[in-house]
C-alpha positions, 0 to 999 in steps of 0.5 A: 500500500503506497501511502503517498499515492492515496494520501499525498503524504507518508504519514497520514492523519485520518480523521473519523466521522461518527455518524449519528444513529442510522435507521434500524439502530436502537437510537435512530431518531427518524431524521435523515437530514440531521445525520447528513448535516452532522456528517457534512459539518464534521467533514468540513471541520476535519478538512479545514483542520488539515487532516489527510483523509477521513473515515466514516463509520456508524459508531452510534449504532451500538449495540452492533450487529456481529456481522451483517448490518441491515440494508437500510444502514448500507443505503444511508451510508452510501448516500452520506459518503456520496455527499461527503465525496462531493463536499471535499476532495480528501481520500475516504474510507469506510468502517461498518461496525461491528465487522461487516467488511463486505458492506464496507467494501461494497459502499467504498467501491460504489462511492469510489472511496479508497479504503475500508477498516476491518476490525477482525480480518483473521482469527477469532475474537471474543467481543460484546457481540459474541465470537467474531471470526475473520472472513478474509477469504470471502472478503478478498474474493469479493474484492476481486469479483467487484474489480475493486482496488479499495485497500483493506486496513485491518485491526490486529488484536482489535479493541473491545475484544480479546483473542481466543488463546494468547497470540504473539503480537508479531505473529498476529501482525504477520498472519494478518498481512501474509495470510489475510492479505491486508494492505495495512494494519491498525494497532489500538489500545484496549478500548475507544480513546485508549492508545497502544503503547509505544513498545507494541507499536514498534513490534508491530511496525517491525513485523509488518515491514513494508506494510504500513501500521496505523495507530487506531485509537487514543491519539492526542496532541500530547502523545502523538509526537511520541507514538507517530515515531513508531507508526506510519499513520494515525486514525483519530477521533475522540480527542478531536471532539469538543471537550474531548467528549465522544458524543460531541461533534468535531472541534476544528480548533482541536483538529488544527492543534493535533495536526500541528503537534504531529507535523511539528514533531515529524519536522524535528526528526530525520526523514526515515521509515519508523522502523528498521526492516526485518526479515520475514519468515517464508 
């Protein structure tokens, strides 16, 4: 995955648009215009603040379906993404929670988004939705059937979940890439708003070479100067909200503060890959 081709930078900042509750979700308010308006406002806030890409997800649809979402969710997300792509020119991605990668890929392909996020691509994770099994073999075949070039960013040992067994992080990263064929991997903390630790990021980046590793949660303007030294990009949301509260909309001032903190820290470092390449097992 060539980050420069998609994001025009080697270490992109990807802001997240959390859609308000969608049709059929428990908290759906019956007002589609409110969903679209909020998404447009947040997209403009992220773009004006200087992010390099945006990912759209149905975050407020909890409790989530374990696998397939209702067709109404796919319809509304497709409509919203189409609107947002006409609003800004930034690269966009899709995450259909909890783990409906097929719908995400369909939405992204039809709206010409560039990437998707998949919480569980390989392995088995115990989650609040039950056991979720990776379905990489169907997803990759579906991408081929669609004739799609949408990239797959896959979480490794995803947040809000525990693996069955005790997999080694290095092995989990390598299997996600080599056996799951992920185009990029994402490392998060234990929950939304919780960052991965630096040591795990360094291990993941070493194991993933030359595939990019993204910070998937918990990044703030305070910790990003340190964490980004061991990663190739960051997906950020919670710390960009007003008062840092997840239910609030994106705050443009917080976006600018985050972008400045990260870019200033990178300018002070010599230009290099975040980790030294290591030999990968055959």
